[in-house]
N, C-alpha and C positions, 0 to 999 in steps of 0.2 A: 506397599499397600496397593491392592488392586484398585484401578480407577474405574468408576462407574461410567458407562457409556450412555446413560439416559440423559437427555437434554433437560436441564432444569433452570437454565439461565438464558441470557440473551445471545444475540448473534452479532456478527460484525455488521456494522452499518456499511453498506457499500462494498461488502466483501464477503469472504467466505464465512462460513458458519462460525467458525470458531476462530480463529485467530487470523489475523492477517496483519495491511496494513497497510500503509501507505504512503508515501510521498512519491510520486512517480519518479523515481530517480533512475529507473533502468534506462529510461530515455530521458534523463532524469526529470523527476517532478520538480526538482530544484532548478533545472536548467532554464535560463531565460527563454521566452517564447521565440519561435522562429519569426524572422522579419523584424519590423520596427517595434520599438518598445510600446507597451500598452499605456493608455492614459491612466494615471495613477488613481484618479477618482473613480473611474469605471471599474478598474481592477478591484479596488477596495469594496465597492458595492457588490460585485460578483462574488468575491470571496465571502462576504457577509451572508449573501443569499445562499451560497453553497453550505456555509456553516449551519445556518438555520435549517436547511433541508436535511443535513446530516444528523442534526440533533433529533429532528422529527423521525427520521428513519431508525435511529437508535432506539427511541422510545417504542416505536412499532415493533422492532425486533425483540426487545425485552418482553413486551406484552405478549407477542406471538408465541414465544417459547414458554413463558410461564403460564399463559392462559389468564393473565391478570394485567390489564393495562395500567393499573395503579400500584404496581409492585413497590413495596417499601425498600426493596434492594436496588431500585433504579439508580443510575449514576449519570451525572452531567459534568463533563470536564471541558474547561475552556482555557485556552492560552490567551489571556486577556491583553498582554502587551509584550514587548521585547525591548531590550536595551543593549546598546553597543558599549562594550567595556574596552578601554585602551585604544591605541592607534597603531596602524601599520601591521607588521607581521604578527605581533603579539596580541592583536585585538581579537575579540570574540563576542558572540551574541548570547545574552542571557534571556531566557523565556520565563515569563511569569505564568504559573499554572494555578488556576482556581478550580477546586474540586468540591462537588456537592454529592455526598454518598447517602442516599436515602433521606432520612430525617436528621442526620448528623449535621452539625454546624459546618459551614463552608470553610475550607482550608486553602491557604495560599503558600506556594513554595516557588523557588527559582531554580532553574536547571539549565545547564549548557547542553549543546547538541550532543557532545560525547557522552553525557550522562544517560541519554536515551539508548545509546549503543550498549552501555554496561547493563542497563535494565534488560534489554533484549537478550543479551548473552546469558544472563542468569535465568531468564524465563525459558529460553530454548533448552538449557541444560536440564531444567526441571520437567518440562512437558513434552518436548519432541520425542524422547524415548518411550513415551506412553502412546504415541500415535496421534498426538494433538497437532492440528495445523495451526502453527503460531503466526499471528499477523506479522507481516514483515515490517521492520523499521525502515524509515526513509533512508536511502543510500546517501553516502557522502558524495559531494560534488565539488571537486577541487577547483574547477574553473569558476564556479559561482562563488566559492569561498575566497578565491584570489581577488575577484572583483570587489567583494565586500571589504577586504583588507587593504587593497591598494588603489581601488578606483577613486578618481578625483573629479573628472569633468561632469557636466550636467547629465549627459547621456548615461554615463556609468552610474551616477547617483540614482537615476530612475531605474536602471537595471538592478542595482543593489536592493532598492526598495521592493521591487517585484520578486526578486529571488528570496528575500527574507520572508515576505508575506506568504509566498507559496510554500516555503519550508514550514512556517508557522502553522499553516492550514493542514499540511501533511502530518506534522507531529501531533496535532490535535486529533485528527482522524485515527492515528495510530493508538493513542491512549484510550480513546472512546471504544475502539474495537477490542482492546484488551479487557476493558471493563464490561463489555457486552458478552464476553465469553463465560459460559457457565462454570468453568474450572479456574481459568486464569484470574477471573475477577476476585476470587477468594485468596489469591496468592499474597502472602505476607510481604514479600519483596516489593510487589506492586503497590501495596498499601503504604509502605514506608516511603516509596518514591513519591507518592502523591501527597503525603501528609507530614513527613518529617523534614526538618531543615537540612540534614546531611543526606547527600545522595548515596545510593548503594555503591559499594566498592567492587571492582571486578574480581573474578575468581582467578587467582594466580596460576592455577593449573590450565586455564584456558588461553593463556597468552604466552608469548615468548617461545622457547624451544618446545615446551610441553604441548602448547596449543598447536604449533606447527606439526609436530609428530602426530597428534590426534587427527588433524585435518588430512594429513597424508594417509593415515590408516583408513579414514572414511573414504577417500578417493579410490584407494586400492580395492577396498571391499565393494564399492559401487561398480568398479570396472570388472571385477572377477566373480563376485558372488551371484548365484542364480537360484531361483526357487522353482521347483517343478510344482506348479500350482495345482491343487486339487479343486479349489474354488476358482472358476474362470472369471469371477467378478473382478478380482484384483487386476488381472491383465487387461480386461475390457475397459475398466475405469481409468487405468493408467494410460492406455492408448487414447482414450477419449480426451483426457486432460492435455496430453501432448498435442493433439490436433487442435484443441481449443486455444492453446498457447500460440501456436503458429498462426491461427486465424486472427487472433487479437493483435498480434504483432503486425500483420498485414493491414488490419484496420487502422492501427495506430499510425503506420506510415502514411496511409491515405489522409488521415486527419491532419497530420503535420503538414502535408502538402497543401491541403485545403486552407489551413491557417496561413501558410506562406503566401498562397495565391490571393487570399482575401486581404492580407496586409499590403501586398503589392497593389491591389485594386484600390485600397484606401489612399495610398500615396498618389496614384495616378488620377483618381477622381479629384483629389484636392488640387493637384497640379493643373488639371483641365479647368477646374472652377476658377483658379487664379488667372489662367490665360483668358478665359471668357470675360472676366472682370476688366482686364486691360483692353480687350478688344471692344467691349461696350463703351468704354470711356472715350474712344476715338470715333464712334459712330455718330453721323449727323442725323440719320433718320430716328426720330424720337421713339416710335413704336418698336423699331428693330433694336434700338439701344436698350429699351426697357426689357424686351424679351431676352436679349443676351445677358443682361444683368440678372434677370430671374433664373436663367439657365446656370449662371455661376452659383447662385444660391442653391439651386437644385443639386448641383454636383457636390457642394459642400455638405448638404444634408445627406446625400447618398453615401458620401465618405464616412460620415458618422454612423450610419446604419450598417455599412460593411464592417466597420470596426467592432460594433456590437455583435455582429454575426461571427466574426473571428474569435471574439472573447467567448462566445457561446460554444463554438467548436472546441476551444481549448479547455475551458473550465467546466462546462456542463457535461460534455460527452467524453472528451479526451481524458480527463482526469479519472473517470470511471474505468475506462479501458486500461489505462496505465496501472491503476490500483489492482485490477484483476489479473494482469500479467504478473505482478509481484505476488499476489495471493496464490496463483497457480504454481509459482516457483516454490512457495512454502508448502503446498500440497505435495509437490514432487519430492521435497525434502522428507516429508513424512513417509512416503512410499519407500524412499531410500533407507530410512531408519528401520523400517520393517525388514528390509532385506539384510541390513546389518545385524539385526537381532537374530534373524534366522541363521546367519553365518556363524554367530557365536554359539548358538544352540547346536548346530551341526558339528562345529569344532569340539565342543564339550563331549558330544556323543562319541566322536572319534577318539578323544583322549581316554574316555571311560573304557572303550573297547580295548585300547592298548594296555591299560592298567589291569584289566581282567586277564589278558593274555600273559602279562608279566607274572601274575599270581599263579596261573596254571603252570608256567614254566618253573617258578620257584617251588611249587608243590612237588613237581616231578623230581626236582633236584634235592628235595628234602631240606630246603633252607627255611627253617621255622621263623627266624627273625625277619627274613625277606618277605615271607608270607604275611606276617603280622603287619608289616609296613604297607604291603599291597592292600590288605583289608582296610586299613585306615584311608589310603588314597582312594579306594573304590567308594567308600562311604561319602567322602568329600565330593567326588565327581558325580556320584548319583544325585546328591543334593543339588549340585551345580546344574546338571541336566534337567532336573525337575524344575528348578527356578527359571532356567532359560526357556523351557517349554511354556511355563506360565506367562513369562514376559511376552513371548511371541503370540500367545493366544490373546492376551490383553491388548497388545498394540494392533493386532488384526481386527479385533472387535471394535476398538475405539476408532480406528481409521475408517471403517465402514460407516459408523455414525457421523463422523466428521464430514465425510464426502456427501452423505445424504443431506445434511443440513446445508452444506455448501451449495448443492444443486438447487435446493429450494430457495435459498436467499439470492443466488445468482439470477434466477428467473425474475424475482421481484425487483432486484436492484437495476437490472438492465432494462426492465420494462419502465420503471419510474424515471430512469435517466433518459431513455429514448423519448418518452412522452414529453418530459420537460424540454428536451433539446428540440424536438419537432415543433412544439408549441412556440418556442422562442423564434425558430426560423419562420414560422407562419406569421408571427407578429412583425418580424422585420420585413418580410415580403409585403405585408399589408402597408407598412410605412412607406416602402419604395413606391408602391402603386399610388398611395395617397399623394406623395410628393409630385409624381408625374401628372396626376389629375389637377393639382394646383397650378402646374406650369402650362398645361395645354391651352387654357384660354388666352394666355399671353401670346402664344405662338399663332393662334388663330386670328388675332387682331392686327398682325403685322401688315402694314400697307405701304 
């Protein structure tokens, strides 16, 4: 059935128009933060704030597309908790998903991380051939998983908690983006995943040898097939997306460096504060001792502020950048699928031409049986060519609509993320100035 390209539903919150998604695992979203581990309480608060913001963005997206901010089809998905099952190598995490779809009663199911991959596989099979940009599922992180399974000391326990919470937040964004999509949100597989006790089963043709051969075919097609574009829009947009991806990767590298530097500053400020405290304890001059003690408190306060700034770098801005890198890769997959569809159409035209040549040859040789067989083959391949042409036109049309929505949401999401990030930095800088103003009088009365 032909897929309509008119937008009638929501968009990806924090991502492309239509599908995306998210754990930042390319660099991975699941990977523990660069530098020292985050304070667990602060991390939880930031993740909760990010979740609340994501829900607000999702509601805005749905209303923006539908033209109705109170749409009865709105969805709210929350991963309310997670539980570790088993110990050691065989242990795994189960996530509890609560879903509210419109006015329907809230449902609760439990899913393992691998269940999300099965869901993604099934959705990609159904929608990528139509030119839909599928929100990316959070990638696997073997190092993070190993820490969860085998970590034992206090530092590893804190890293495990951070790893699981970041993955939980990423999976929640992924599900909400699926439900914000005007086509995928109506998918029966997705509905069963969110509402039925049993998780969807993987497609046997997409795994093992068959899956490997299919992936190899896709890679060969991607490397060899070319389209002589009549519409330059496709080449221009694909080039623009590639440039955007490279730019975002550079920004992400800078953000990671900033986080590492701030983490280092946190540790050094705390160490300097401790040294000042010891120095003040041995000072005979009362005013100087008091000033040095206040300086120690100042450095400890600055260490806390720098930690908040590092968290903001990572959670408020870095996560958005990582998400969009993954979404852009999903958009590239949609462009590749269009090339693959064109290649199949082109191959069918070539086969049809050969069948017609074979018929002409059989006619000249007077082989009536052969001519009849060729007529049957020609009818089959004419239908095949017609179907391939229709598929190519549909995927081309849908891809244009997907990219249009992506660009509109991209501007909105980056703007909201940047404003939130800059506001947080301003607040932190004001805190730093305030702490120094509190300390200055103590320095002035030293005698």
